[in-house]
N, C-alpha and C positions, 0 to 999 in steps of 0.2 A: 505545367511545372513538374519537374521530376521529384521523386520521393526524397532524394538527397537535398534538393533545393528547399523542400518544405522543412526538413529537419534543421537545416542551417538557419532558416528564417526564424523558427521557433526558438532556437538556442540563442541567436544573437539579439533578437528583439529589435526595438527601435527606441529613439529618444522622443518622448512625448511630453506634453504639458503636465507638470506635476499636479498632484492632488494631495497637498500636504496633510489635510485633516484625515483623509482616508488612510494614508500610509502610517500616520502617527497612531491612529486607532488600531490598525492591523498589527503594527509592531508591538503594541502593548498586549494584544491578544496572544501573540506568539510567546512573550515572556510569561504570561499567565497560564499558558498551556491550554488555551481555548481555541486553538487552531490545530488542524491536523495536516502535517506535512506529508507529501508523498504522492498526491494525485498526479496523473500523467495524461498526456495526449496520446491516443492510439493513431499511428500513422496509416493504419489500414482502413478503419471505419470512421476515423476523425472524431470519435467520441471521447469523453472524459471518463477515465476508469481508475480503479485502485489496484496497484500491482502487488498487493499483500499476499499472505499465505492462502493458498487455494486458487489463486488467479491462474495458475498453470492448467486448471481444469475448467476455467470459465470461458465460454465461447465468445468469439468476435463475430459480428454480423457479416464481416467480409470473409469469413472462413478461418479455421484454426483458432488460435487464441490471440489476445491483444498484443501489440508490439509498441512499446513505449518509446517516445522520442521527445526531445525538447525540454521545456521548463519543468521544474519541480513546483507544483502548485500547493499553496497553503490555504486551507479553507476553514473559515470560522464556523463554529457549530454551537448549538444549544443557547442561542442568544435571541432576543426579540427581533422580529422583522421591523423594517423601517420603510419609508417611502422610496429609499434608494438601496434597499437590501431585502431580497425576497427569501422568506423561510420556506420550510416544507420540501426542501431538496433532500433526497434520501439515497442511501446506498442500496443497490439491489444485490442480494447475496447469491444470485444465480448467474448473472452476467458480469458482476463486479463493476457495473457502470453507475453513473449518477443520473437519477430521474426525478421528475417533479411529482409529488404525491398529493397534489391539491385537488384532484378529481377522483370520483369513484372508479372511473376507468384507469387502470394502472399501466396503460400503454402496451407496447410490444417489446418483449425481451428476446435477445439473441438465443437464449436457452429454450425458447418456445413458450407460448402463453404470455402471461402478464409479468411485469416486474414484481419483485417481492421485497418488502420493506425490511431493513435491518439497520441497527446502529443509530448514529447521531442524526439530529435534525440540523442540516447545514443551512446557513444564512448567507446568500451570495449577492455581492454588490452588483448593481446594474445602472446603466444610463448615467455614468460619471465619466470624467476625463481619464483615458488610459495614461500610463506613464511607464517608466523603466521597470517598475515592479508590479504592473497591473496590465494584463493583456485583454484587449477587448475582442469583439467578434465571436464571443461564445454565445450560442443561441439555444433556445428551446425548440425541439423538433416535435412534430405531430405524434411521434412514437413515445413522447414524454421524456426522451433522453436529452442530455446536454451534449452539444457538439460544437466543433470549431468551424465557423462559417467564413474563414479567411481565404479560401481558394475557390476557383471555378468548379473544381471537382468537389462534390458534396459528400464524399465518402460513401458509406453504406449503412442504410437504415434497416433495422430488423423488420420493418413493415414493407421493405422492398425498395429497390432503386436507391437514390440518394436521399440524404436528410432534407427536410423542408423546414426552413426557419420561420419562427413565429415569435411574437411577443417582445420582451425586453432584450436589450443589448447588454449582456453580462460582461463585467470586467473582473477577471480572476487574479488574485494576488499570487505572485510566484517568486521563488528564489530570494526570500526575505533574509535568510541567514547569510547568503554569500554576498548580497549587494548592500545590506544595511549592517555595517560593522557593529557587533555586539548585540544585535537584535535577536539572533537565534541562541537563546540561552539554554535551550533544551531540545533534544531530538526525542520524539515520542512516536512509537508505532505500536498499535494494538490491533489484534486480529483474532477472529474466531478459529477454533481448532476442531477439525473433524477427522475421522479416520475413514478411508475408503475400503478398509478391510472388514473382517467379521466382527471386530470388537465393538460393543455398544458404549463407547466412551467419547467424550467431547468436552469442550470448554473454551477457554480463551488464554492468550498470553500477551504480555506487554513488555516492550524494551524501551527504556528511557536512557538518555546519556547527555553529558554536558561536554563543552569543548575542552575541559581540563582532564577528561578521561573518566570521570565518575559515571557509573552506570548502575542500573537496576534491571534485573530480569525477573519478572513475576508472572503468576498465572494461576489458573484453576482448571482441574479436570474432574469430571463427574462420571460415575459408572451408572448407567440406566438399565443394566441387565441383571441377570440372576447370578452368574458365576463371578468369582473373584478374578481380577485381571491385573497383571503387572504391565505397565506401559513405559514406552520410551518416546521422548519428544526431541527432535532435532530442529534447530532454526539457524539459518545462515543469512546474514546481511551482506550481500554481494555488492562491492563497489568497484570502480575502475582501478583502485589501488590494491586492496586486499579483500578477502572474505573474512567475516567475523562470525564465528560459530558459537552458539549457545545450546545447552542441552539439559534435559532432566532424564536420568537413566534408571530404568528398572524399578519404578515406584508402584505401590499397590493401592488399588481402590476396590472396596468390597462390593459384592453383589448381594442380592436378597437372600442368598444361601447362608449368610452369616446372620444369626439370630440375635446374639448379644454382643454389644460393643461394636456394632456395625459402623464403618466409616466409608461412605460412598464417595467422598470428596478428598482431593489432594490439592493443597495450596502451597505455593512456594514464593519466596521473595529473596532473591540473591543480589547483594550489592557489593560493589568494590570499585577499584580504580584501575583502568587499563591504559598504560602508556601508548599502546598501539592505537587505541581510539583517539587519544589526544593528538598523536602524530599525524594521523590520516583524517582528521576531523572534516575537512572540506569535502572529501569524497565519502566518508562514512555517513555524513548527514544527508546524502543523496542515494543511499543504498536501496537495492531491490531485495525484498524479503522472500525467502523460500522456507517452507516448513514441511515436516512430516511427522504425524502422530501414528504410532503403531503399537499393537500388543508386543511386549518385549520378545515373545517367542518368534515374531516375524522379522526381527532385526537382522537375523542371518549372520553375515560375516562380521558384525560388530558395529559399534557406534561410529568409529572413524570412517569406515566405508559408507555408512549411511549419510554422514555429514558431507562427504565428498560428492555423493550422488545429488544431494540437495543443492550443493554449490553449483554443480554442472547445470542443473535446471534453472537456477537463479541467474547465473551468468549469461545464459542463452537469451535472457530478456533484457540485457543491457545493450543499447545500441552501440555498434562498433566493437563488441567483444565476441559474442556468439558462443555456441556450444563447444566448438573445437578450440578456439583461441585461448580459452581461460586456462588451459593447462600449460601454456607457453610461458607466461610471465606473471602468474598470480599466486599469492600465498593465502592459505586458509589458516586463520589464527583463532585458536580455541580460547575464548575470553576467560572462561571460568577457571581454567587450569594454567593460563599464562604460557601457552606453548603453541608452536606451529604444528599442525597435523598434516599439512602438505606444503612443500616449497618446490618451486620449479628447479629442475636440474640446470 
């Protein structure tokens, strides 16, 4: 089966016997903010991965970086496991994949060595009836990774050759916002922040939004070094409609050289309403995130150029758009200032 055929299958899905209790429970989790939207299928290695900030540097076992296609998966987290929902599934912050953390052996990571635990404890449904919002054939591989076992081609496992299925048949919830009217009351995306430059700064950021355009952009940066640093953060949510840009520009975090009144942390929480988000909600809620955190001295030609570069990288990870095509018909809209910073001619 061709790669195009696989993508079309994943997008279109199929009509299955409903599991009303499961969907009802999952819908309530979405409204309560206890599910993370945005997990994707990689069409190259067939694994489940997170396309958030930093994934452009996370390796795929099939070479290069992951390539997203198909459904947007919504995964429950930080809930008790049950006989039909297995806990201890974790995010690896090296390959950005999902792996099972239930053994002392942490499996094989595409970045080399073992997977490394970070973030939420995901609780994934298994051995239940699939349906229009729950895709089955997701399996545990001997490398400890989660992969899609729906094709004769078993993708690429970090341990070599194709994935080898074991254990439960997982049924992963997907596209709850688009298929269940009113169920996606909030878009929420949180990611770690690191700089690949010289500056010893890092932290996290979170973007939440609602269908009416209400949004919050919040986060935290810490300076773990000796010198004072001014930093700039750019974040772009790239969708097939528009790019939505957020930023924190030229803020200072102190190093140990400050003796009195030292503040090594910077926190922000910016809220508002964006008609652009409300107008493009269906696409916005399926956005791919790109981020860049740098010392302000490294911004170079300015924040606008920095955001454009982030957008280029993010759009390259959207199936059917690509690195070149994004400049033909896409607008980057800077949310905090209510303005377009790039519009196609």
